[in-house]
ZADOBA-890083 format. One record per residue: residue in three letters; y negated, z, x negated of N, C-alpha, C in turn; residue number from 1. Coordinates in steps of 0.2 Angstrom, whole numbers, plus 2048, in hexadecimal, padded with zeros to 3 digits. Layout:
% ZADOBA-890083
{node "Ala"; {Y; Z; X}; {Y; Z; X}; {Y; Z; X}; NUM}
...
This chain:
% ZADOBA-890083
{node "Trp"; {807; 800; 7FC}; {800; 7FE; 800}; {7FC; 801; 7FC}; 1}
{node "Trp"; {7F5; 7FC; 7FE}; {7ED; 7FC; 7FB}; {7EA; 7F8; 7FF}; 2}
{node "Gln"; {7E3; 7FA; 7FE}; {7DD; 7F7; 800}; {7D9; 7F2; 7FD}; 3}
{node "Thr"; {7D5; 7ED; 7FD}; {7D1; 7E9; 7FA}; {7CC; 7F0; 7F7}; 4}
{node "Glu"; {7CB; 7F6; 7FA}; {7C6; 7FA; 7F8}; {7C7; 7FF; 7F3}; 5}
{node "Thr"; {7CE; 800; 7F3}; {7D2; 803; 7ED}; {7D5; 800; 7E7}; 6}
{node "Gly"; {7D2; 7F8; 7E6}; {7D1; 7F6; 7E0}; {7D9; 7F5; 7DD}; 7}
{node "Gly"; {7DF; 7F8; 7E1}; {7E3; 7F8; 7DD}; {7EB; 7FA; 7E0}; 8}
{node "Ile"; {7F0; 7FA; 7E2}; {7F7; 7FD; 7E3}; {7F7; 805; 7E3}; 9}
{node "Met"; {7F5; 807; 7E9}; {7F4; 811; 7EA}; {7FE; 813; 7E9}; 10}
{node "Ile"; {801; 811; 7EF}; {805; 814; 7F0}; {80B; 80E; 7F2}; 11}
{node "Thr"; {811; 80F; 7EA}; {815; 809; 7E9}; {81B; 80B; 7E6}; 12}
{node "Pro"; {822; 808; 7E5}; {827; 809; 7E2}; {825; 806; 7DB}; 13}
{node "Leu"; {829; 80B; 7D7}; {829; 808; 7D0}; {82F; 806; 7CF}; 14}
{node "Pro"; {82F; 7FF; 7CD}; {836; 7FA; 7CB}; {83C; 7FF; 7C7}; 15}
{node "Gly"; {842; 802; 7C9}; {847; 804; 7C6}; {846; 80A; 7C6}; 16}
{node "Val"; {83F; 80F; 7C8}; {83F; 816; 7C9}; {83F; 818; 7CE}; 17}
{node "Thr"; {83B; 814; 7D3}; {83B; 816; 7DC}; {83F; 814; 7DF}; 18}
{node "Thr"; {846; 818; 7E3}; {849; 817; 7E7}; {846; 813; 7EF}; 19}
{node "Thr"; {846; 80F; 7F1}; {843; 80C; 7F6}; {846; 80C; 7FD}; 20}
{node "Lys"; {841; 80D; 802}; {843; 80D; 808}; {840; 808; 80B}; 21}
{node "Pro"; {845; 803; 80F}; {842; 7FF; 813}; {83B; 800; 818}; 22}
{node "Gly"; {834; 7FB; 819}; {830; 7FF; 81C}; {82C; 803; 81A}; 23}
{node "Ser"; {82D; 807; 813}; {82A; 80C; 811}; {826; 809; 80D}; 24}
{node "Ala"; {81F; 80C; 809}; {81C; 80A; 804}; {81E; 80E; 7FF}; 25}
{node "Thr"; {821; 813; 7FF}; {824; 817; 7FC}; {821; 81E; 7FA}; 26}
{node "Ile"; {81E; 81F; 7F3}; {81A; 824; 7F0}; {814; 823; 7EB}; 27}
{node "Pro"; {811; 828; 7EA}; {80A; 826; 7E8}; {80A; 824; 7E2}; 28}
{node "Phe"; {806; 81F; 7DE}; {807; 81C; 7D7}; {806; 823; 7D3}; 29}
{node "Pro"; {807; 823; 7CE}; {804; 828; 7CA}; {7FE; 82A; 7C9}; 30}
{node "Gly"; {7FC; 82E; 7CA}; {7F5; 830; 7CA}; {7F0; 82E; 7CF}; 31}
{node "Ile"; {7F3; 82D; 7D3}; {7F2; 82D; 7DC}; {7F5; 831; 7E0}; 32}
{node "Glu"; {7ED; 835; 7E3}; {7F2; 83B; 7E8}; {7EE; 83A; 7EE}; 33}
{node "Ala"; {7F3; 837; 7F2}; {7F3; 837; 7F8}; {7F6; 83B; 7FB}; 34}
{node "Glu"; {7F2; 83D; 802}; {7F5; 843; 808}; {7F3; 83F; 80E}; 35}
{node "Leu"; {7F7; 842; 813}; {7F8; 841; 81A}; {7F3; 848; 81E}; 36}
{node "Val"; {7ED; 846; 820}; {7EB; 84C; 825}; {7EA; 84C; 82A}; 37}
{node "Asp"; {7EB; 851; 82E}; {7EA; 850; 837}; {7E3; 84D; 83A}; 38}
{node "Ala"; {7E0; 84F; 83E}; {7DA; 84F; 840}; {7D5; 852; 83E}; 39}
{node "Ala"; {7D9; 858; 83E}; {7D4; 85D; 839}; {7D3; 85F; 834}; 40}
{node "Gly"; {7D4; 859; 830}; {7D4; 859; 828}; {7DA; 85E; 825}; 41}
{node "Lys"; {7DF; 861; 82A}; {7E6; 864; 825}; {7EB; 860; 825}; 42}
{node "Pro"; {7EC; 862; 81E}; {7F0; 85E; 81B}; {7F9; 85F; 820}; 43}
{node "Val"; {7FC; 857; 820}; {803; 856; 822}; {807; 855; 81F}; 44}
{node "Lys"; {80D; 859; 81F}; {812; 857; 818}; {816; 853; 81B}; 45}
{node "Val"; {819; 854; 820}; {81E; 84F; 824}; {81A; 84F; 82B}; 46}
{node "Gly"; {81C; 848; 82C}; {819; 846; 832}; {815; 841; 834}; 47}
{node "Gly"; {810; 83E; 837}; {80A; 83B; 838}; {805; 83C; 837}; 48}
{node "Gly"; {7FF; 839; 834}; {7F8; 83B; 832}; {7F4; 835; 831}; 49}
{node "Phe"; {7EE; 839; 82D}; {7E9; 833; 82A}; {7EA; 832; 823}; 50}
{node "Leu"; {7EA; 82F; 822}; {7EB; 82B; 819}; {7E4; 82C; 815}; 51}
{node "Cys"; {7E6; 831; 811}; {7DF; 833; 80D}; {7E1; 833; 805}; 52}
{node "Leu"; {7DD; 831; 801}; {7DE; 833; 7FA}; {7D7; 838; 7F7}; 53}
{node "Lys"; {7DD; 83D; 7F4}; {7DA; 842; 7F2}; {7D3; 843; 7EB}; 54}
{node "Ser"; {7D6; 83E; 7E7}; {7D0; 83E; 7E2}; {7D0; 837; 7E1}; 55}
{node "Pro"; {7CA; 836; 7DC}; {7C7; 830; 7D9}; {7CE; 82B; 7D6}; 56}
{node "Trp"; {7CC; 826; 7D5}; {7D1; 823; 7D0}; {7CF; 81A; 7CE}; 57}
{node "Pro"; {7CF; 819; 7C7}; {7CC; 814; 7C5}; {7CC; 80E; 7C7}; 58}
{node "Gly"; {7C7; 80A; 7CA}; {7C9; 804; 7CD}; {7C5; 804; 7D5}; 59}
{node "Met"; {7C5; 80C; 7D8}; {7C1; 80C; 7DF}; {7BC; 809; 7E0}; 60}
{node "Leu"; {7BB; 809; 7E6}; {7B2; 806; 7EA}; {7B2; 80D; 7E7}; 61}
{node "Arg"; {7A9; 80A; 7E6}; {7A5; 810; 7E4}; {79E; 810; 7EA}; 62}
{node "Thr"; {79E; 80C; 7EA}; {797; 80B; 7F2}; {79A; 803; 7F5}; 63}
{node "Ile"; {797; 804; 7FB}; {793; 7FC; 7FE}; {78C; 7FA; 7FB}; 64}
{node "Tyr"; {78B; 7F4; 7F8}; {788; 7F2; 7F5}; {780; 7F3; 7FA}; 65}
{node "Gly"; {77C; 7F7; 7F7}; {776; 7F7; 7FC}; {776; 7FB; 801}; 66}
{node "Asp"; {77D; 800; 801}; {77D; 805; 808}; {781; 80A; 805}; 67}
{node "Asp"; {77E; 80F; 803}; {782; 814; 800}; {784; 818; 806}; 68}
{node "Lys"; {77F; 81B; 809}; {781; 81D; 811}; {787; 81B; 814}; 69}
{node "Arg"; {786; 815; 815}; {78B; 80F; 819}; {795; 814; 816}; 70}
{node "Tyr"; {795; 813; 810}; {79A; 814; 809}; {79C; 81A; 80D}; 71}
{node "Arg"; {798; 821; 80A}; {79B; 827; 80B}; {79B; 828; 812}; 72}
{node "Asp"; {796; 825; 818}; {79A; 828; 81E}; {7A1; 823; 81E}; 73}
{node "Gln"; {7A3; 820; 81C}; {7A8; 81A; 81E}; {7AE; 81B; 81C}; 74}
{node "Tyr"; {7AE; 81F; 815}; {7B3; 821; 810}; {7B4; 828; 810}; 75}
{node "Trp"; {7AF; 82C; 810}; {7AD; 833; 80D}; {7AC; 83A; 813}; 76}
{node "Ser"; {7AA; 837; 819}; {7A9; 83B; 81E}; {7AE; 83F; 822}; 77}
{node "Arg"; {7B1; 83A; 826}; {7B7; 83C; 828}; {7BB; 843; 827}; 78}
{node "Phe"; {7BD; 845; 820}; {7C0; 849; 81E}; {7BB; 84A; 818}; 79}
{node "Pro"; {7B9; 850; 817}; {7B3; 851; 810}; {7B8; 851; 80A}; 80}
{node "Gly"; {7B5; 84D; 805}; {7B9; 850; 7FF}; {7BE; 84A; 7FE}; 81}
{node "Lys"; {7C1; 845; 803}; {7C6; 843; 804}; {7C4; 83A; 805}; 82}
{node "Tyr"; {7C7; 836; 801}; {7C6; 82E; 803}; {7CB; 82D; 80A}; 83}
{node "Phe"; {7C9; 82B; 810}; {7CC; 82A; 814}; {7CC; 824; 815}; 84}
{node "Thr"; {7D3; 820; 815}; {7D5; 81A; 815}; {7D3; 816; 81C}; 85}
{node "Gly"; {7D4; 819; 821}; {7D2; 816; 829}; {7DA; 815; 82B}; 86}
{node "Asp"; {7E0; 817; 827}; {7E6; 814; 82A}; {7EA; 81A; 82B}; 87}
{node "Gly"; {7EF; 81B; 830}; {7F4; 81E; 832}; {7FA; 81E; 82E}; 88}
{node "Ala"; {7FC; 824; 82C}; {804; 823; 828}; {807; 829; 82B}; 89}
{node "Lys"; {80E; 829; 829}; {813; 82F; 82B}; {816; 830; 824}; 90}
{node "Arg"; {816; 835; 825}; {81D; 839; 81B}; {821; 83C; 81F}; 91}
{node "Asp"; {827; 837; 819}; {82E; 83B; 81C}; {82F; 840; 817}; 92}
{node "Glu"; {835; 844; 818}; {837; 84A; 816}; {838; 849; 80E}; 93}
{node "Asp"; {83A; 842; 80C}; {839; 843; 804}; {832; 840; 801}; 94}
{node "Gly"; {82C; 841; 806}; {825; 83F; 803}; {823; 837; 802}; 95}
{node "Tyr"; {827; 835; 806}; {827; 82B; 805}; {820; 82B; 80D}; 96}
{node "Phe"; {81C; 826; 80B}; {818; 824; 80F}; {81A; 820; 815}; 97}
{node "Trp"; {818; 81E; 819}; {81B; 816; 81F}; {813; 817; 823}; 98}
{node "Ile"; {810; 811; 81F}; {80A; 811; 823}; {80A; 80D; 829}; 99}
{node "Leu"; {806; 810; 82F}; {807; 810; 836}; {801; 809; 837}; 100}
{node "Gly"; {7FC; 80A; 832}; {7F7; 805; 834}; {7F0; 809; 838}; 101}
{node "Arg"; {7EA; 803; 838}; {7E6; 807; 839}; {7E4; 80A; 83E}; 102}
{node "Val"; {7DF; 810; 83D}; {7DF; 817; 841}; {7D8; 814; 848}; 103}
{node "Asp"; {7D4; 80E; 844}; {7CF; 80E; 849}; {7CE; 80A; 84F}; 104}
{node "Asp"; {7D8; 808; 850}; {7D8; 806; 856}; {7DA; 807; 85B}; 105}
{node "Val"; {7D4; 808; 85F}; {7D4; 80D; 865}; {7D5; 80A; 86D}; 106}
{node "Leu"; {7D9; 80F; 870}; {7D9; 80A; 878}; {7D6; 80E; 87C}; 107}
{node "Asn"; {7D4; 80C; 881}; {7CF; 80D; 889}; {7D5; 80E; 88C}; 108}
{node "Val"; {7D6; 815; 88E}; {7DB; 817; 894}; {7D9; 81A; 899}; 109}
{node "Ala"; {7D7; 817; 89E}; {7D3; 81B; 8A4}; {7CD; 820; 8A2}; 110}
{node "Gly"; {7C9; 81C; 89E}; {7C1; 81F; 89B}; {7C4; 824; 895}; 111}
{node "His"; {7C9; 824; 893}; {7CC; 827; 88C}; {7CD; 823; 887}; 112}
{node "Arg"; {7CA; 826; 881}; {7CA; 821; 87B}; {7D1; 824; 876}; 113}
{node "Ile"; {7D6; 820; 877}; {7DD; 823; 872}; {7DF; 820; 86E}; 114}
{node "Gly"; {7DF; 821; 868}; {7DF; 81E; 861}; {7E8; 81B; 861}; 115}
{node "Thr"; {7E8; 816; 85F}; {7EF; 815; 860}; {7F4; 816; 85A}; 116}
{node "Met"; {7F1; 81B; 854}; {7F7; 81D; 850}; {7F8; 824; 852}; 117}
{node "Glu"; {7F2; 827; 857}; {7F4; 82E; 85A}; {7FB; 82C; 85E}; 118}
{node "Ile"; {7FB; 825; 861}; {802; 827; 868}; {807; 824; 861}; 119}
{node "Glu"; {806; 821; 85D}; {80C; 81F; 859}; {80F; 827; 854}; 120}
{node "Ser"; {80A; 829; 853}; {80A; 831; 84F}; {810; 832; 852}; 121}
{node "Ala"; {80E; 834; 859}; {810; 839; 85E}; {81A; 835; 861}; 122}
{node "Leu"; {818; 82F; 85F}; {820; 82C; 861}; {824; 82D; 85B}; 123}
{node "Val"; {821; 82D; 853}; {826; 82D; 850}; {827; 835; 84D}; 124}
{node "Ser"; {823; 83A; 852}; {826; 841; 84F}; {82C; 843; 854}; 125}
{node "His"; {82F; 83D; 857}; {834; 83F; 85C}; {83A; 83E; 856}; 126}
{node "Pro"; {840; 842; 857}; {844; 842; 852}; {848; 83B; 855}; 127}
{node "Ala"; {847; 836; 85B}; {84B; 830; 85A}; {849; 82B; 859}; 128}
{node "Val"; {842; 82C; 856}; {83E; 825; 856}; {83C; 825; 84E}; 129}
{node "Ala"; {83D; 81F; 84A}; {83B; 81D; 843}; {836; 818; 843}; 130}
{node "Glu"; {833; 816; 848}; {82E; 811; 847}; {82A; 811; 84D}; 131}
{node "Ala"; {824; 811; 84D}; {820; 80F; 855}; {81A; 80A; 854}; 132}
{node "Ala"; {81A; 807; 856}; {813; 803; 858}; {80E; 803; 860}; 133}
{node "Ala"; {809; 805; 860}; {808; 805; 869}; {801; 801; 869}; 134}
{node "Val"; {802; 7FC; 86D}; {7F9; 7F9; 86F}; {7F9; 7F9; 876}; 135}
{node "Gly"; {7F5; 7F7; 877}; {7F2; 7F8; 880}; {7F1; 7F1; 882}; 136}
{node "Lys"; {7F3; 7F2; 88B}; {7F3; 7ED; 88F}; {7F1; 7ED; 895}; 137}
{node "Pro"; {7EA; 7E9; 895}; {7E8; 7EA; 89A}; {7EB; 7EA; 8A4}; 138}
{node "His"; {7E5; 7F1; 8A6}; {7E8; 7F3; 8AA}; {7E3; 7F3; 8AF}; 139}
{node "Glu"; {7E3; 7F2; 8B5}; {7DE; 7EF; 8BB}; {7DA; 7F6; 8BD}; 140}
{node "Val"; {7DE; 7FC; 8BC}; {7DC; 801; 8BF}; {7D9; 804; 8B8}; 141}
{node "Lys"; {7DF; 808; 8B4}; {7DD; 80B; 8AC}; {7D8; 80A; 8A8}; 142}
{node "Gly"; {7D8; 800; 8A9}; {7D5; 7FD; 8A3}; {7DA; 7F9; 89F}; 143}
{node "Ser"; {7DD; 7FF; 89C}; {7E3; 7FF; 897}; {7E9; 804; 897}; 144}
{node "Val"; {7EE; 800; 896}; {7F4; 806; 896}; {7F9; 805; 88E}; 145}
{node "Val"; {7FB; 809; 88F}; {7FF; 80A; 888}; {807; 805; 887}; 146}
{node "Val"; {808; 802; 882}; {80E; 7FF; 883}; {811; 7FE; 87A}; 147}
{node "Ala"; {815; 803; 87A}; {819; 806; 874}; {81F; 802; 871}; 148}
{node "Phe"; {81F; 801; 86C}; {824; 7FD; 868}; {828; 800; 864}; 149}
{node "Val"; {82F; 801; 866}; {832; 809; 863}; {837; 806; 85E}; 150}
{node "Ile"; {838; 806; 858}; {840; 807; 854}; {842; 80D; 854}; 151}
{node "Leu"; {849; 80E; 856}; {84C; 812; 856}; {84F; 815; 850}; 152}
{node "Arg"; {851; 81A; 84E}; {855; 81E; 847}; {85C; 81C; 847}; 153}
{node "Ala"; {861; 81A; 842}; {867; 81A; 843}; {86A; 81D; 847}; 154}
{node "Gly"; {870; 81D; 84C}; {873; 821; 84F}; {871; 822; 857}; 155}
{node "Arg"; {869; 821; 856}; {868; 820; 85F}; {869; 81B; 862}; 156}
{node "Glu"; {869; 81D; 868}; {868; 817; 86C}; {864; 818; 871}; 157}
{node "Ala"; {862; 811; 874}; {85D; 810; 877}; {85E; 812; 87F}; 158}
{node "Ser"; {85B; 814; 883}; {85D; 816; 88A}; {858; 814; 88F}; 159}
{node "Ser"; {857; 817; 895}; {853; 817; 899}; {851; 81F; 899}; 160}
{node "Ala"; {856; 822; 89A}; {854; 82B; 896}; {850; 82C; 88F}; 161}
{node "Leu"; {853; 828; 88A}; {84D; 829; 885}; {845; 827; 887}; 162}
{node "Ile"; {846; 822; 889}; {83E; 820; 88B}; {83B; 825; 88F}; 163}
{node "Asp"; {83D; 826; 894}; {83B; 82D; 898}; {83A; 833; 893}; 164}
{node "Asp"; {83C; 833; 88E}; {83C; 839; 88A}; {837; 838; 886}; 165}
{node "Leu"; {835; 834; 883}; {832; 831; 87E}; {82A; 830; 883}; 166}
{node "Lys"; {82A; 82D; 888}; {825; 82E; 88C}; {822; 835; 88C}; 167}
{node "Glu"; {826; 83A; 88E}; {824; 841; 88F}; {821; 845; 889}; 168}
{node "His"; {825; 841; 883}; {824; 845; 87D}; {81D; 843; 87C}; 169}
{node "Val"; {81B; 83C; 87C}; {812; 83B; 87A}; {80D; 83E; 87F}; 170}
{node "Ser"; {810; 840; 886}; {80B; 843; 88A}; {80D; 84A; 887}; 171}
{node "Lys"; {810; 84E; 886}; {811; 856; 882}; {80C; 855; 87D}; 172}
{node "Glu"; {80D; 850; 876}; {80B; 84F; 872}; {802; 84F; 872}; 173}
{node "Ile"; {800; 849; 877}; {7FA; 847; 877}; {7F6; 84A; 87D}; 174}
{node "Gly"; {7FA; 849; 883}; {7F9; 849; 888}; {7FA; 844; 88D}; 175}
{node "Ala"; {7FA; 845; 894}; {7FA; 83E; 898}; {7F9; 838; 898}; 176}
{node "Ile"; {7F2; 83A; 897}; {7EF; 832; 897}; {7F1; 82F; 891}; 177}
{node "Ala"; {7F6; 830; 88B}; {7F9; 82D; 888}; {7FF; 82A; 887}; 178}
{node "Arg"; {801; 82D; 88F}; {809; 82A; 890}; {809; 823; 890}; 179}
{node "Pro"; {80E; 823; 88C}; {80F; 819; 88D}; {812; 816; 892}; 180}
{node "Glu"; {810; 812; 895}; {810; 80C; 89C}; {818; 80A; 899}; 181}
{node "Asp"; {819; 809; 894}; {81F; 803; 893}; {820; 805; 889}; 182}
{node "Ile"; {828; 807; 889}; {82B; 807; 883}; {830; 802; 883}; 183}
{node "Ile"; {830; 7FF; 87C}; {834; 7FA; 87C}; {839; 7FB; 874}; 184}
{node "Phe"; {83E; 7FB; 875}; {841; 7FC; 870}; {843; 7F5; 86C}; 185}
{node "Thr"; {843; 7F6; 866}; {843; 7F1; 861}; {846; 7F2; 85A}; 186}
{node "Ala"; {84A; 7EC; 857}; {84C; 7F0; 851}; {847; 7EE; 84A}; 187}
{node "Asp"; {843; 7EA; 84C}; {83B; 7E9; 848}; {836; 7E9; 84C}; 188}
{node "Leu"; {82F; 7E8; 846}; {829; 7E7; 849}; {828; 7E3; 845}; 189}
{node "Pro"; {821; 7DD; 847}; {81F; 7D7; 844}; {81C; 7DB; 83F}; 190}
{node "Lys"; {81D; 7DA; 839}; {817; 7DC; 833}; {817; 7D8; 82E}; 191}
{node "Thr"; {810; 7D8; 82A}; {80F; 7D2; 824}; {812; 7D4; 820}; 192}
{node "Arg"; {812; 7CF; 81A}; {817; 7CF; 815}; {815; 7D7; 80F}; 193}
{node "Ser"; {810; 7DA; 810}; {80D; 7E0; 80E}; {810; 7E7; 812}; 194}
{node "Gly"; {814; 7E4; 817}; {817; 7EA; 81D}; {810; 7EE; 821}; 195}
{node "Lys"; {80D; 7E8; 823}; {809; 7EC; 827}; {808; 7E9; 82E}; 196}
{node "Ile"; {80A; 7EE; 835}; {80C; 7EB; 83B}; {805; 7E6; 83E}; 197}
{node "Met"; {806; 7E3; 83F}; {803; 7DD; 843}; {802; 7E1; 84A}; 198}
{node "Arg"; {7FF; 7E4; 84E}; {7FE; 7E5; 854}; {7FA; 7DF; 858}; 199}
{node "Arg"; {7F5; 7DC; 855}; {7F4; 7D5; 85A}; {7F8; 7D1; 85C}; 200}
{node "Leu"; {800; 7D0; 859}; {805; 7CD; 85D}; {808; 7D3; 862}; 201}
{node "Leu"; {807; 7D8; 85E}; {80A; 7DB; 863}; {808; 7DC; 86C}; 202}
{node "Arg"; {802; 7DB; 86A}; {7FD; 7DA; 871}; {7FD; 7D5; 875}; 203}
{node "Asp"; {7FF; 7CF; 871}; {800; 7C8; 875}; {806; 7CA; 879}; 204}
{node "Ile"; {80A; 7CD; 874}; {811; 7CE; 879}; {812; 7D3; 880}; 205}
{node "Ala"; {80E; 7D8; 87E}; {80C; 7DB; 884}; {807; 7D6; 888}; 206}
{node "Thr"; {802; 7D4; 888}; {7FF; 7D2; 88C}; {802; 7CA; 88E}; 207}
{node "Gly"; {807; 7C7; 88D}; {80A; 7C1; 88E}; {804; 7BB; 88B}; 208}
{node "His"; {800; 7BE; 886}; {7FD; 7B7; 883}; {801; 7B2; 87F}; 209}
{node "Ala"; {7FE; 7AD; 87C}; {802; 7A9; 877}; {802; 7AC; 871}; 210}
{node "Leu"; {806; 7AD; 86F}; {806; 7B1; 865}; {801; 7AD; 864}; 211}
{node "Gly"; {7FE; 7B0; 85E}; {7FA; 7AD; 859}; {7FD; 7AC; 854}; 212}
{node "Asp"; {7F9; 7A9; 84F}; {7FC; 7A9; 847}; {802; 7AC; 846}; 213}
{node "Val"; {806; 7AC; 842}; {80C; 7B0; 840}; {80E; 7AD; 83B}; 214}
{node "Thr"; {80A; 7AA; 836}; {80D; 7A6; 82F}; {80C; 7AB; 829}; 215}
{node "Thr"; {808; 7B0; 829}; {808; 7B5; 826}; {80D; 7BC; 829}; 216}
{node "Leu"; {812; 7BA; 82D}; {817; 7C0; 82F}; {81C; 7BF; 827}; 217}
{node "Ala"; {820; 7C6; 827}; {826; 7C6; 823}; {82D; 7C1; 828}; 218}
{node "Asp"; {82C; 7C3; 82C}; {831; 7BF; 82F}; {831; 7BF; 837}; 219}
{node "Pro"; {82D; 7B8; 838}; {82B; 7B6; 83E}; {830; 7B4; 845}; 220}
{node "Asn"; {836; 7B8; 841}; {83C; 7B8; 848}; {83C; 7BD; 84D}; 221}
{node "Val"; {839; 7C3; 84B}; {838; 7CA; 84B}; {833; 7CA; 853}; 222}
{node "Val"; {82E; 7C5; 853}; {82A; 7C4; 858}; {82E; 7C1; 85E}; 223}
{node "Ala"; {831; 7BC; 85B}; {835; 7B9; 860}; {838; 7BC; 865}; 224}
{node "Ala"; {83C; 7BF; 862}; {843; 7C3; 863}; {83D; 7CB; 869}; 225}
{node "Leu"; {839; 7CB; 866}; {835; 7D1; 86A}; {833; 7CE; 86F}; 226}
{node "Lys"; {830; 7C8; 870}; {82A; 7C6; 877}; {832; 7C4; 87C}; 227}
{node "Lys"; {839; 7C2; 879}; {83D; 7C0; 87D}; {83F; 7C7; 880}; 228}
{node "Arg"; {840; 7CB; 87E}; {842; 7D2; 87E}; {83B; 7D5; 884}; 229}
{node "Tyr"; {836; 7D5; 881}; {832; 7D8; 887}; {830; 7D5; 88B}; 230}
{node "Glu"; {832; 7CD; 88B}; {831; 7CA; 893}; {838; 7CB; 897}; 231}
{node "Gly"; {83C; 7CD; 895}; {841; 7CF; 896}; {841; 7D7; 89B}; 232}
{node "Asn"; {83E; 7DA; 897}; {83D; 7E0; 89B}; {839; 7E0; 8A1}; 233}
{node "Glu"; {834; 7DC; 89F}; {82F; 7DB; 8A5}; {831; 7D8; 8AB}; 234}
{node "Gly"; {835; 7D3; 8A9}; {83A; 7CF; 8B1}; {83D; 7D3; 8B3}; 235}
């Protein structure tokens, strides 16, 4: 994992040294202090949170040309003393980081603003869920409703009972307003070659729109299979 602003790779396996896990960015590069925090800025050892970097590093962005205040507000004000990347992530029991995507992707559900990362973090905190992505679907009364795409952990079986359990779990973790309208189980999610989930394509699937550009996907077949499954559920 990295950003243009970081000037280099921050979280990465070292060839021949780091044991990899499919879908995980693994662990921070030597000298990089990555940390997850909750909304109050408290460290999260295991589970989902906001991805921050605790100390400076060579090559980092040092300002925005002509606008130091914007630089401070954008990267250093949300969690004082830490560089806030704007990404959400989760960390497992082995300390491996799993990037969930941007946290500024916000849904408006019945007048309430809900971050997709909050919903995804609630879902992955359930013992049956390995990975999740949430998007909004237009609703004539609520404005939009939540549609969640979920990858289950090995050994877990998809069922209507599990769907109900996951919806209830999100309600308890965040509130009834965040309860997903639909939950779709899938074997994989559409990701770029660098591992980021392409929520734009998931929104296209949820809203029934024609799929946009898929040339940057690691595996374009994932989207076709997911679209077929979602349309089957809707039918």
